[in-house]
C-alpha positions in Angstrom: -14.6 -33.2 48.8 -11.0 -32.0 48.3 -10.8 -29.0 46.0 -7.9 -29.2 43.7 -6.1 -26.1 42.4 -3.6 -25.9 39.7 -1.6 -22.7 39.5 1.3 -21.4 37.5 3.4 -18.3 37.8 2.2 -15.3 35.8 5.6 -15.0 34.2 4.7 -18.0 32.0 1.8 -16.2 30.4 2.7 -14.6 27.1 0.7 -11.6 25.9 -0.8 -12.2 22.5 -1.1 -9.3 20.1 -3.9 -10.1 17.6 -3.0 -7.2 15.4 -1.7 -8.6 12.1 -0.2 -5.4 10.7 -2.0 -5.9 7.4 -3.3 -3.1 5.2 -5.1 -3.1 1.9 -4.6 0.0 -0.2 -5.0 1.6 -3.6 -1.5 3.1 -4.0 -2.0 4.4 -7.5 -5.1 5.4 -9.4 -5.5 5.2 -13.2 -6.7 8.0 -15.4 -6.1 10.8 -12.9 -3.8 13.7 -13.7 -1.5 14.0 -10.7 0.5 17.0 -9.5 3.3 16.1 -11.8 1.0 16.4 -14.8 1.2 12.7 -15.4 -1.6 10.1 -15.9 -1.0 6.4 -15.2 -2.8 4.2 -17.7 -4.2 0.8 -17.0 -1.6 -1.9 -17.8 1.3 0.4 -16.7 2.3 -2.1 -13.9 1.3 -5.4 -15.6 4.7 -6.7 -16.7 6.5 -5.3 -13.6 4.1 -7.1 -11.2 4.9 -10.4 -12.9 8.7 -9.8 -12.4 8.9 -8.6 -8.8 7.0 -7.7 -5.6 7.2 -4.1 -4.7 8.5 -3.2 -1.2 6.7 -1.1 1.3 8.9 1.8 2.5 8.3 4.7 4.8 7.6 7.9 2.8 10.0 6.9 -0.1 12.9 6.5 2.2 14.5 3.3 0.9 16.6 2.9 4.0 13.4 2.6 6.0 11.6 -0.5 4.8 8.4 -1.1 6.8 6.3 -3.7 5.0 6.3 -6.7 2.7 3.9 -7.0 -0.2 1.6 -10.0 0.2 -0.5 -9.3 -2.9 -0.3 -6.8 -5.7 -2.5 -6.4 -8.8 -4.1 -3.9 -11.1 -7.8 -3.5 -10.5 -10.0 -2.7 -13.5 -12.8 -0.1 -13.3 -15.8 -1.6 -11.4 -13.7 -4.0 -9.3 -15.4 -4.6 -5.9 -12.2 -3.8 -4.0 -12.2 -0.3 -5.3 -13.7 2.5 -3.1 -16.8 4.1 -4.5 -15.0 7.4 -5.2 -12.6 5.7 -7.7 -14.6 2.6 -8.7 -14.9 4.0 -12.3 -11.1 4.5 -12.6 -9.3 1.4 -11.5 -5.9 1.4 -9.8 -3.0 -0.5 -8.2 -4.1 -2.7 -5.2 -1.5 -3.7 -2.6 -2.0 -6.0 0.4 1.0 -5.4 2.6 2.1 -6.6 6.0 4.0 -4.3 8.2 6.9 -5.6 10.3 5.6 -5.1 13.8 8.9 -6.5 15.2 10.6 -3.2 14.3 9.9 0.2 15.8 9.6 1.8 12.4 7.2 -0.8 11.1 5.1 -0.6 14.3 4.9 3.2 14.2 4.1 3.3 10.4 1.3 0.8 10.8 0.0 2.6 13.9 -0.1 6.0 12.0 -2.1 4.3 9.2 -4.5 2.5 11.6 -5.1 5.8 13.5 -5.8 7.7 10.2 -2.9 10.2 10.4 -1.4 8.7 7.2 -4.0 8.0 4.6 -2.4 8.5 1.2 0.1 6.5 -0.8 2.7 7.1 -3.4 4.8 4.8 -5.6 8.5 4.6 -6.7 8.9 3.5 -10.3 10.9 4.0 -13.5 9.0 4.8 -16.7 9.7 2.4 -19.6 7.2 3.8 -22.1 5.3 7.1 -22.2 3.6 9.6 -24.6 2.5 13.2 -24.2 -1.0 14.1 -25.2 -2.2 17.3 -27.0 -2.8 19.0 -23.7 0.8 18.3 -22.6 -0.1 15.6 -20.1 2.4 12.7 -19.9 0.6 9.4 -20.4 2.5 6.7 -18.5 2.1 3.5 -20.5 4.6 1.0 -19.0 6.8 1.1 -16.0 8.8 -0.8 -13.4 7.4 -0.6 -9.9 9.9 -0.7 -7.1 8.1 0.5 -4.0 4.9 1.8 -2.5 4.9 4.3 0.3 2.5 5.5 2.9 2.9 9.3 2.7 1.4 12.4 4.3 0.4 13.8 0.9 0.6 11.8 -2.3 1.1 13.1 -5.9 -2.3 11.6 -6.6 -4.8 12.4 -3.7 -7.2 9.7 -4.9 -5.1 6.9 -3.3 -6.1 5.5 0.0 -6.4 2.8 2.6 -9.1 0.2 1.9 -8.7 -1.8 5.2 -6.5 -2.2 8.3 -6.2 -5.5 10.3 
C-alpha cells in the first residue's frame, strides 16, 4: 500500500480569531439620582432611538470611536435582560460591536472583557426636563448621541451584561 500525503506550506494557514468584539450593556439606569443630581425617566430616549443609532466612543472622546451600535432600546422594569440589582428600575440597553481592526477598538474591548472598565456613561442633549421639590432635575426627553465605556460613570448602576 502506498501512503499518500498532501501537504501545504504553513504560510497559507490563517489564524482565526473567534472573538466577536460584542458587548451588551446597560449604559443608563432609570429612576436613579446620579452625581449631577439628575434622574433619567423612562421614555427619555424613545424618540431619539427611533431617529438615530448612538455611537460607541472611548470615555466620551468623540475623536476616538470604538464601537458601532447593533441594537439599542429602553428596557422596562422587570425585563429579563436587566441585571438583578437594577431589575426594578429599567434602563437603556445597548448591544455594540467594537472595531477590533483598530488598536483603540481592540484595547477598549479588551479592557471591558478583562473587567478593568465596567461602567458606562452617555452623551446627550436634554430636550425636556423638570425640577422636583427636592431640587432633582427630572430628565424627560433627550437626544442620545453616544455611549461610552468609562472608568467611573455618573450613574454607578450601569454595567456590562455580556461580552463575546
